[in-house]
N, C-alpha and C positions, 0 to 999 in steps of 0.2 A: 672479443677483446677481454683479456684477463689482466687485472692489476695485482701484482704480488706484494702484499704488505699493506696493513691498515694503520701505518704510522702517519705522521703529518704529510709526508710526500705522497703516499698512496691515496690519502683522503682528498688532497688537492687535485691529484690526477683524476679522482672520481668525479670532480666537478667539471673537468675538461672533457672527460669521456663518460657522460651520465648513463650510457647504456652498457657500460662495462661491468663485469663482476669483479669484486675485490675479494681476494682470498687471503686469510690471515690465520697463521698457525695457532695463535693464542686463542683460548676458548672464550675470552671476553675482553672488553676494552681495558687497556692498562697503559696510561700515559707515562711512558718512561722518559720522555723528553721534558726535563725540568730545568735545563740549563738556559742561559740567556737567549732570548728570542726577539730579535729586532729586524725590521724590514726597511729597505731603502726607499720604497714607494708604497702607494696605496693599492696597487694593482691586485694583489692577492685578496685584499679585503673586498674589492669590487667583485671579483670572481665568485667568492664564497658567500657574499652577502652578510658579512660580519664586520661591524664598524671597528676601525682602528683609531688610535689617537696619535697625532703628530706631536713629537717632542724634540727638544734640543738636548743632546747628550754631551756631557763634559767628561774628559778622561785624564788620568794621571798615573804616574808610577810612584810606588812607595817602596823604598829600599833602605834597610838598616836604620829605620826610625825616622826617615825624612823623605820628602817628595823630591824627585830627581828628574832632570830632562833625559830624553832618550839618547842612548849612545850604543855603539856596537856591543860593548861588554854586557850591558843590561839586557839588550835584545837577545844575545846569545845565551845568557843565563836563563832567561824566560823560556826560550825554545827548548833548552836542555831539560829544564824542569818539567815542561809539558810532555815531551816526547823522548827524552834521553838522547836526542840528536840536535844538531844546530841547523835550523832552517828558518827562513823569514816567517814571522808571525804578525798578528794584528797589532802588537805592541808598538810598532814603528809609527803608527798614525795616531797622534794624540790630539789632533785638531778637533774642536767641537763640530758635531755633525747633527743634521736633522734625521730623525728616524721615525718610523711608524710602529706603534706598539699594539699588539693583539691583546684581547682580554685574557685574564688568567685561565678562564675555562675554554680557551680556544679549541683544544683537542676534543673535549667533550661535546662542544657544539658542532664540530665537524663530523664526529661520529653520529650524532643525532641526524644531521642533514643527509648522510650517505648510508644510514642504517639499512635501507632497502637493498643496497648493492652488496653488502658485506656478508661473506660466509665465514663465520668464526669457526675455530677449531679445524681449519683446512690447510694442512701443510702441503707445500707444492709437490713434494715427492718427485716422481718421474714426470718430465714434461709431457710425455705421451698421454698422461692421464687427462690432459686438457684438449686432446684431439687436434693438436697442431695449431691452436689459435694464436693470434698475436699476443705477446706478453709484454706488459710494461713492468719492469723489475725495479724494485726499490731495495733489494737485498744486496749484501756486499758483492762487489764485482768478481772477486776470486771464487766465491761460492757458486755464483751463477755460471761462470765460465766452466767450472768443473762439472756442473750438472748438465749444461746444454751443448757443450762442444766435445767433439771427439779428441782423443789424445793427440793425434797428429795435427789438429787445428790449433792447439795451444802453442804459445811461444816456446822456442827451444829451451829457454831458461825462464821459468816462471818466477817473477820477483816475490820477495817476501812482503806480504801486506801487513805492515806493522801498525799497531794501534795501542792505546792505553785506556783502560777503563777509568772513569772519573766518578766522584761522588758529588752530588749536588745537594747542598743544604739550603733550605729556604727559611727566612725569618720575616717577621712583620715588624716594621719600625714605627713606633708611636709618634704621632704628630710630625710626620715627614712626608714631603711631596717634592722630590727632586729626581733627576735622571743623570746618574753618574756611574762611572766605572773606574776602579783602581786596579792596576796590575801589580802583582807581587812576585818579582823575579828572584828574590832572595830566600835563603834558608830560614831567616827569622820568621817568615810566615808559614814555615813548615811545608806541608803539601798543598796549601792553598795558593793558586796562581792568579785568580781573578775574583773580585767581588763587585757586584753591580747593584745599584738601587734603581728600581723602576717604580716611581710613585712612592708607595710605602712598602713595596715588596723588595726584600734584599735577597739576592741570589749569590751564594758562595759556591765556587767551583774549585774542586781539589782533586789531586791525583788519588785514585782509590787506594785503600789499604795504607795510606800515609796519615800521620798525625796532621790535624788541621788547626788553623787559627781558631781560637775560642771567641765567644761572644764579646768579651771585654776588649780584645785586640781589634776586632772589627769596629766596634764603637769608637775606639780611640783613633783609628786610622781615618774614619769619616767625620770625626768631631761630633759624634752623637752623644747625648746624655747617657750616663751609666744606667743600665737596665732598660734602655729603649727597645732593644731587640727581644722579640718573643719567637721562640722556635715554632715553625709550622710542620716541616717534615724533612726527611732525608732520603735520597734515592740514588741507587747505583746505576750507571749507564755503561754497559759493557764495551761499546764502541764510542768512547767519548772523544778522544783525540786521535786523528789518523795522520800517519806520515806519508808524504808523497812518494810515488814510485816513478820509474822512468816513463816520461810522458808518451814516447813512441809506443811502448808496450801497452800502456793504458789505452791509448787510442786504437791500437790493433785489436785488443780484446773486445772493445765496444763495437768496433766495425764488424768483426766476425760474428758477434752475437746478433747484430742487426741483420746482416746479409745472409748468414747461413742458418740461423736458428729463429729468426723473426722475434728476437728479444730486444726491446728498446729499454736501454738503461737510463734511469732518471733518479736524480737525488745524489746526496753527498756520498753515500756508501756505494751505490750502484755505479757511479762514475769515478769513485775514489779520488775526489778532489774537494777541497774546503770551499764551500759555497753557501750562500744564503738561500732562503726559500724563494726570494725573488728570482734567482737564477733557475730554480726548479720550474717556475712558471714559464720562463723563456724556453727551457729545454722541452717542456710539454708542448708548446706551440710548434716547435721544430718537428717533434715526433708526429704531431697531428698532421702537419703539412706533408711529411714523408709518406704517411699512410694514405692520405687522400690522393696524393700524386700517384702512388703505386696503384691504387684502386681505379683511378681514372685511366691509367695506362692499360690495365688489365681489361677494363670495359671496352676501350677503343680497340684493343687487339682482338678481343672476342667478336666485336661487331664487324671487323674488317675481314673476317674469315669467310 
């Protein structure tokens, strides 16, 4: 078993398949995921043995200098700001929710736990290089389809896999301990579309290469004292926001990768759908069941000969 990618999804997969090898093209660990990370349950924490905190998250929309209720115009402005196209996004759901929060060093702790499985500086290259082993892929669906399937196995018209890079700016908020998210659908926030506070960590997400809200504007929107925010770091994520593709084509590609190339697609990019890491764990359980069922069938078939 080979797991392709040592990001969050690949490292969680390493816990589900502890005897697998994780190949990562980067030469060393680099946590590029700095955007908001919340879980709907404690299941991932239980699997990886890293404690999470349960919190109550409150959400709101800030538009043209005031807080507003959700309506189609604001929802569509937000979608267009994030992706340049109008699709349903998370801004529609403003009800308070319970979420589980991982520690800030979650990625680093996952790397430490699975270090013995990881081969750094190992690009996947041609699949034949791995001797036809089962692959769990966390890399973009379009990339894996082109690598693992023959031309005649691809859909007659391959869709365009659209995405937008984002910039994540992190701040520390003095004397703050809340869990809140504000959506910014308007141009008054420039390229910033969402800012969240998790305890005292403020995560600002913006469309890359756009001007962003400055510290003062964020403090004003959240009602924080002037000068409360202290800059921690800023990171670019090349695949920040992904646009949906035709669902029948998406499922066709995943099915063909599984049945014809023994590639199991797991994670947001590999299945090209917007999901949380809770969904990744559910997908991994399905994959594990499929592999075990296939192996049992093969053993039975061999024994009956």
